[in-house]
C-alpha positions in Angstrom: 14.2 39.3 -71.3 12.1 42.2 -70.1 11.5 43.0 -66.4 8.5 45.3 -65.9 7.4 46.5 -62.5 4.2 48.5 -62.5 3.7 49.9 -59.1 0.7 51.1 -57.1 0.7 54.8 -56.2 2.9 55.6 -53.2 2.8 58.6 -50.9 6.2 59.5 -49.5 6.8 62.2 -46.9 10.0 63.9 -48.0 11.0 66.2 -45.1 10.0 64.4 -41.9 12.6 63.9 -39.2 11.3 60.5 -38.1 11.8 57.4 -40.1 9.2 56.7 -42.7 8.9 53.7 -45.0 6.3 53.6 -47.8 6.0 50.1 -49.3 4.4 49.0 -52.6 3.8 45.5 -53.8 4.6 44.8 -57.5 1.3 44.2 -59.3 3.0 41.4 -61.1 3.3 39.4 -57.9 0.6 40.8 -55.5 1.6 40.6 -51.8 -0.1 42.0 -48.8 2.3 44.2 -46.9 2.0 45.8 -43.5 2.7 49.5 -44.0 2.8 50.2 -40.2 6.4 49.0 -39.7 9.6 48.6 -41.6 9.6 45.5 -43.9 12.5 43.7 -45.3 11.8 41.7 -48.4 13.8 38.5 -48.7 11.4 36.3 -50.7 12.8 34.9 -54.0 11.0 36.2 -57.1 9.8 34.3 -60.0 12.3 34.3 -62.9 12.7 37.8 -64.1 10.2 39.4 -61.8 10.8 41.2 -58.5 8.5 39.9 -55.8 8.2 43.2 -54.0 9.5 46.7 -54.2 9.6 49.3 -51.5 10.5 53.0 -51.2 12.4 54.4 -48.3 12.6 58.2 -47.7 14.4 59.3 -44.6 15.3 62.9 -43.9 18.4 61.7 -42.2 19.2 58.8 -44.5 21.9 59.6 -47.1 20.7 57.0 -49.6 17.0 56.9 -49.8 15.6 55.0 -52.8 13.7 52.2 -54.4 14.9 48.7 -53.5 13.5 45.5 -55.1 13.5 42.0 -53.9 15.9 39.5 -55.5 15.6 39.6 -59.3 16.5 36.5 -61.4 17.5 36.3 -65.0 15.7 34.2 -67.6 18.4 31.5 -66.9 17.6 31.5 -63.2 20.7 33.4 -62.0 20.6 36.4 -59.7 20.6 39.4 -62.1 23.9 40.8 -61.0 25.9 43.2 -63.1 25.3 46.2 -65.3 21.6 46.8 -66.3 19.9 49.4 -68.4 16.8 50.7 -66.5 13.8 52.7 -67.7 12.1 54.7 -65.0 8.7 56.4 -65.8 7.0 58.9 -63.5 3.4 58.6 -64.5 1.0 61.4 -64.9 -0.8 60.6 -61.7 2.2 61.8 -59.7 1.7 65.1 -57.9 5.1 66.5 -58.7 8.7 66.0 -59.8 11.3 63.9 -58.0 15.0 63.4 -58.4 15.8 59.9 -59.6 19.4 58.8 -60.0 20.5 62.4 -59.8 18.1 63.4 -62.6 14.9 65.5 -62.1 11.9 63.6 -63.5 8.6 65.3 -64.1 5.2 63.6 -64.3 4.8 61.9 -67.7 8.6 61.7 -68.3 10.7 58.6 -68.8 14.4 58.4 -68.2 16.9 55.7 -69.1 20.1 55.0 -67.2 22.6 52.2 -66.4 23.2 50.9 -63.0 24.9 48.0 -61.3 22.9 45.3 -59.5 24.8 44.1 -56.5 25.6 40.4 -55.7 22.4 40.1 -53.7 20.4 40.6 -56.9 18.4 43.7 -55.7 17.9 46.7 -57.9 18.5 50.0 -56.0 17.4 53.3 -57.5 18.2 56.4 -55.4 15.7 59.2 -55.3 15.1 62.5 -53.5 12.0 64.6 -53.1 12.0 68.1 -54.4 9.6 69.6 -51.8 9.1 69.4 -48.1 5.6 68.2 -48.3 3.9 64.9 -48.9 4.2 63.9 -52.6 2.3 61.3 -54.5 4.6 59.1 -56.7 3.1 56.8 -59.3 5.8 55.2 -61.4 7.0 52.1 -63.2 10.4 50.5 -63.5 11.5 48.4 -66.5 14.7 46.5 -67.4 14.1 45.8 -71.1 17.1 43.4 -71.5 17.7 41.6 -68.2 20.9 39.5 -68.2 23.0 38.3 -65.3 26.7 38.5 -65.5 26.5 34.8 -64.6 24.3 33.9 -67.5 25.7 31.6 -70.3 26.1 33.2 -73.7 24.0 31.0 -76.0 25.5 28.7 -78.6 23.8 29.0 -82.0 23.7 26.0 -84.4 22.0 24.8 -87.6 20.6 21.3 -88.0 21.1 18.9 -90.9 18.2 17.3 -92.7 17.5 14.9 -95.6 14.5 14.9 -97.8 13.2 12.7 -100.6 13.3 14.5 -103.9 9.9 13.4 -105.4 9.1 13.0 -109.1 7.2 16.3 -109.7 5.9 19.4 -108.2 7.4 20.8 -105.0 7.5 20.2 -101.3 8.7 22.1 -98.3 11.5 21.1 -96.0 12.1 22.8 -92.7 15.6 23.7 -91.4 15.9 24.3 -87.6 18.2 27.0 -86.3 18.4 27.0 -82.5 20.2 28.0 -79.3 21.1 25.8 -76.4 19.8 28.3 -73.7 17.4 31.2 -73.4 18.9 34.6 -73.2 17.6 37.9 -71.9 18.8 40.0 -74.8 17.7 39.6 -78.5 19.9 37.4 -80.6 20.2 38.2 -84.2 21.9 36.6 -87.2 21.8 36.4 -91.0 21.3 33.2 -93.0 21.8 32.3 -96.7 21.5 29.1 -98.8 24.4 28.1 -101.0 24.7 25.4 -103.7 27.1 22.5 -103.1 26.2 20.2 -106.0 22.6 21.5 -106.5 21.1 24.1 -108.9 18.8 26.7 -107.4 16.8 29.8 -108.2 16.7 33.0 -106.1 12.9 33.4 -106.5 9.7 32.6 -108.4 8.5 35.2 -110.9 5.0 36.0 -112.0 3.7 38.4 -114.6 2.0 41.5 -113.3 1.1 43.9 -116.1 -0.1 43.0 -119.6 -0.5 45.1 -122.7 -3.7 45.3 -124.9 -2.8 42.0 -126.6 -2.6 40.3 -123.2 1.1 40.0 -123.3 3.1 40.7 -120.1 5.5 43.6 -120.0 6.1 43.9 -116.2 7.1 40.8 -114.2 7.9 40.6 -110.4 9.5 38.3 -107.9 8.2 38.7 -104.3 10.1 36.4 -101.9 8.3 36.1 -98.5 11.6 36.1 -96.6 13.8 37.7 -99.2 14.0 40.4 -101.7 11.8 41.7 -104.5 12.5 42.2 -108.1 10.7 44.1 -110.9 11.5 43.4 -114.5 10.2 46.1 -116.9 10.3 45.6 -120.6 9.4 49.2 -121.4 12.6 51.2 -121.4 11.4 53.8 -124.0 8.8 55.2 -121.5 11.7 56.0 -119.2 14.0 57.4 -121.9 11.2 59.5 -123.4 9.9 60.7 -120.1 11.5 64.1 -119.1 11.7 66.0 -116.0 11.3 63.0 -113.7 7.5 63.7 -113.2 4.2 62.2 -114.3 2.8 58.7 -114.3 6.0 57.1 -115.5 8.1 58.5 -112.7 5.5 58.0 -110.1 5.5 54.4 -111.1 9.3 54.3 -110.7 8.9 55.8 -107.2 6.4 53.0 -106.4 8.9 50.4 -107.6 11.6 51.8 -105.3 9.3 51.9 -102.3 8.2 48.4 -103.0 11.6 46.7 -103.5 13.9 48.7 -101.3 15.7 46.8 -98.4 15.6 48.9 -95.3 18.3 46.8 -93.6 20.9 47.6 -96.2 22.7 50.8 -97.1 21.4 54.0 -98.7 19.5 54.8 -101.8 20.0 53.3 -105.3 22.8 52.2 -107.4 21.9 52.7 -111.1 24.1 50.1 -112.9 24.7 50.4 -116.6 25.6 47.8 -119.1 27.8 48.5 -122.2 28.5 52.3 -122.2 29.0 52.6 -126.0 25.8 50.8 -127.1 22.9 52.7 -128.8 24.5 56.1 -128.6 23.4 58.0 -125.5 19.9 56.6 -125.1 20.8 53.7 -122.8 23.8 55.2 -121.1 23.5 55.8 -117.3 26.4 58.2 -117.4 28.3 60.3 -119.9 25.0 61.5 -121.3 25.1 64.8 -123.2 22.7 67.7 -123.7 20.5 66.5 -120.8 19.4 63.7 -123.0 19.1 60.0 -122.3 18.0 57.7 -119.5 20.8 58.8 -117.0 19.7 62.4 -117.1 16.0 61.7 -116.5 16.8 59.2 -113.8 19.1 61.7 -112.0 16.3 64.3 -112.1 13.7 61.9 -110.7 16.0 60.7 -107.9 16.7 64.3 -106.9 13.0 65.2 -106.9 12.2 62.3 -104.6 15.1 62.8 -102.2 16.7 59.4 -103.0 20.5 59.1 -102.8 21.8 58.0 -106.1 25.1 56.4 -107.2 25.6 55.8 -110.9 28.1 53.2 -112.2 28.5 51.0 -115.2 30.5 47.9 -116.1 33.7 50.0 -116.6 33.7 50.7 -112.8 34.0 46.9 -112.2 36.5 45.7 -114.7 34.9 46.3 -118.1 32.3 44.6 -120.2 32.5 40.9 -120.0 34.7 41.1 -117.0 32.6 43.2 -114.6 32.8 41.8 -111.1 30.3 43.3 -108.6 30.5 41.9 -105.1 27.7 41.2 -102.6 29.3 43.7 -100.3 29.1 46.4 -103.0 25.4 45.6 -103.7 24.6 45.7 -99.9 25.7 49.4 -99.9 22.3 50.2 -101.5 18.7 49.6 -100.6 18.0 48.8 -104.3 19.9 48.3 -107.5 18.5 49.3 -110.9 20.1 47.6 -113.9 19.9 49.2 -117.3 20.9 46.7 -120.0 22.1 47.9 -123.4 24.2 45.2 -125.1 22.0 43.5 -127.6 24.6 41.1 -129.1 27.5 39.1 -127.8 28.0 37.7 -124.3 26.9 39.4 -121.1 28.9 41.9 -119.3 29.1 40.3 -115.9 31.2 37.5 -114.4 29.5 34.4 -112.8 30.5 35.6 -109.4 28.5 38.8 -110.0 25.4 36.7 -110.9 25.8 34.8 -107.7 26.2 38.1 -105.8 22.9 39.4 -107.3 21.2 36.1 -106.3 22.5 36.3 -102.7 21.6 40.0 -102.5 18.0 39.2 -103.5 17.8 36.2 -101.1 19.0 38.4 -98.3 16.3 41.0 -99.0 17.9 43.3 -101.6 15.7 45.0 -104.1 16.4 44.7 -107.9 14.9 46.4 -110.9 15.9 45.1 -114.4 15.0 47.5 -117.3 15.0 46.2 -120.8 14.1 47.6 -124.2 10.8 47.0 -125.9 12.1 44.8 -128.7 15.1 43.0 -127.1 16.2 41.9 -123.7 19.8 42.9 -123.3 22.2 40.1 -122.5 23.7 41.5 -119.3 20.3 42.1 -117.7 19.3 38.6 -118.9 22.3 37.2 -117.0 20.9 38.5 -113.7 17.4 37.3 -114.7 18.9 33.8 -115.1 18.9 33.2 -111.3 15.1 33.7 -111.1 12.4 31.5 -112.5 11.4 33.9 -115.3 9.3 32.9 -118.2 8.6 36.1 -120.1 7.6 36.7 -123.7 5.6 39.7 -124.9 4.7 41.6 -128.0 4.6 44.9 -126.2 2.1 47.5 -127.4 3.0 51.2 -127.3 -0.4 52.2 -126.0 -0.7 53.1 -122.2 -2.7 50.7 -120.1 -5.6 52.1 -117.9 -4.9 51.3 -114.3 -8.6 50.7 -113.4 -8.8 48.3 -116.3 -5.6 46.5 -115.3 -6.8 46.2 -111.7 -10.2 44.8 -112.9 -8.5 42.2 -115.0 -5.4 41.2 -113.0 -5.8 42.7 -109.5 -4.3 45.6 -107.6 -0.7 46.1 -106.6 1.4 48.8 -104.7 3.2 49.5 -108.0 0.1 51.2 -109.3 -0.5 53.6 -106.3 -1.4 57.0 -107.5 -1.3 56.1 -111.2 -4.0 56.6 -113.8 -2.2 54.8 -116.6 0.8 52.6 -117.0 2.8 53.4 -120.1 3.4 50.1 -121.9 6.7 51.6 -123.2 7.5 51.6 -126.9 6.7 50.4 -130.3 5.8 46.8 -130.9 8.5 44.2 -130.7 9.2 40.9 -129.1 10.6 40.6 -125.5 11.9 37.1 -125.0 13.3 35.9 -121.7 14.0 32.2 -121.2 16.2 32.3 -118.1 16.5 28.8 -116.8 15.8 25.2 -117.6 13.3 24.6 -114.8 13.6 20.9 -114.9 17.2 21.2 -113.7 16.3 23.3 -110.7 16.5 21.5 -107.3 15.3 24.1 -104.8 14.5 27.8 -104.3 17.2 29.6 -102.3 16.4 31.7 -99.2 18.1 34.2 -97.0 17.5 37.0 -94.6 17.9 38.0 -91.0 16.3 36.4 -87.9 16.0 37.9 -84.4 15.3 35.7 -81.4 13.4 37.7 -78.8 14.3 37.0 -75.2 13.0 33.5 -74.3 13.0 32.2 -77.9 15.4 29.4 -78.7 14.6 28.0 -82.1 13.1 28.9 -85.5 12.4 26.8 -88.6 13.3 28.1 -92.1 11.1 26.6 -94.9 12.7 25.8 -98.2 11.0 24.7 -101.4 12.4 21.5 -103.0 11.5 20.7 -106.6 11.0 17.1 -107.8 11.9 15.5 -111.1 12.3 12.1 -112.8 15.9 12.5 -113.8 18.3 9.8 -112.5 21.0 11.5 -110.5 22.9 11.0 -107.2 22.0 12.6 -103.9 22.5 16.4 -104.0 23.4 18.8 -101.2 23.1 22.5 -100.4 23.9 24.4 -97.3 22.2 27.0 -95.1 24.9 29.2 -93.6 24.5 31.4 -90.6 26.7 34.5 -90.1 26.9 37.8 -88.2 25.6 36.4 -84.9 25.0 39.1 -82.2 24.7 38.1 -78.5 25.5 34.4 -79.3 28.4 32.2 -80.1 28.3 30.5 -83.6 28.9 26.9 -82.5 27.8 25.3 -85.8 27.0 27.8 -88.5 26.5 25.4 -91.5 23.5 23.1 -91.9 23.5 20.6 -94.8 20.3 19.6 -96.7 20.6 16.4 -98.6 18.1 15.8 -101.4 17.8 12.0 -101.7 17.4 10.7 -105.3 14.4 8.5 -105.6 14.3 8.0 -109.4 
């Protein structure tokens, strides 16, 4: 919780032999105080607020300073123990003072740690810097007020059951809560996992269309999770050189839109089958500055984006490539360049789940395909999203004003005059999942309880069908709790069959 004492201006006489007390009432709890005599404040405060605050400044007193009344934590305990304090000397003050052995000038804020004694009173020593009357106007704040006697919260996830329904979708709310309030923020991550259900990591929609009205760029934008861009126009990236122009500005827009700021650094460019299609599709081992990898490297350098280039050979080889969630989280975004046009995909099933969890947790993904075929390994990753994508892509560039007029604006088009459609005509066919078999849309992310908050609901979309089946379950798992104990980190959602 946050303790904030904003005080009325106080005049303190610094070098006077006789005793002098200047007393100021906190504006949070106004109190009339007699300034003509010494006052001892013993009144209990409201929870988290000091009732009164006074300054003593004695020439012959070795410990002059600011002393509050009793301060209580959000749990009602005296706020004893170590606290981080912010002290601001406001501009109205007539000169500097020495606070906690630091010289503070008007307009300056300092932060320091101090111990609040067993009586629950905050004491801040100060000294004047001149032997004349000085006007002090200041505020004191304890941003995260916790008593050493406060209980650390227990964090738990509730179970819930929901009727499946015969069609369409419905929302079910999962409650994640704490047993007590706490004065510090409590953070944790959460992620859904299938038990005997089938899920998708996000719902896709088509965004850009060619002159025939066929889509060639599709996106997934999860409200609480990650973003994905699927682009079926690889040749515009291969043929673009120097990392500049509309094509590469578009790629910068993609990165800025999908990147996950809570993950690692920059981009991993992940290649499919290194030997396919000569050097055009290769993300590394390109020669004579040709190919996609070379242009992409130039673009990343021009935009100051850290770039790591890997292909399936770095993860066990084609057909056996195993990329972990921990590896994906090293990057703000992962760009996948597919190249294998025949045979099975290059990744293991655990890799596909890792991409799903990466997206649900907020990670950014771009899948890049060719204009006339969608490569198998990239299609593996697409299989965890509800993608329905078929286009006869035209090589002609699309006017951005025309695209906006027809289909609406989007951050991907910022600063562009045209969007290259990306290649000669050919079919792009993605049929990722059998939607009738999908039970729910997975979610993930991070939640922060601010001081005083104790519960949050996580909405999850459930899909209905008319297929006779038993009850099905999935879990919502909480991990990485900070400032709380994980008492029950797994909630079970049961979808009740009603067919």
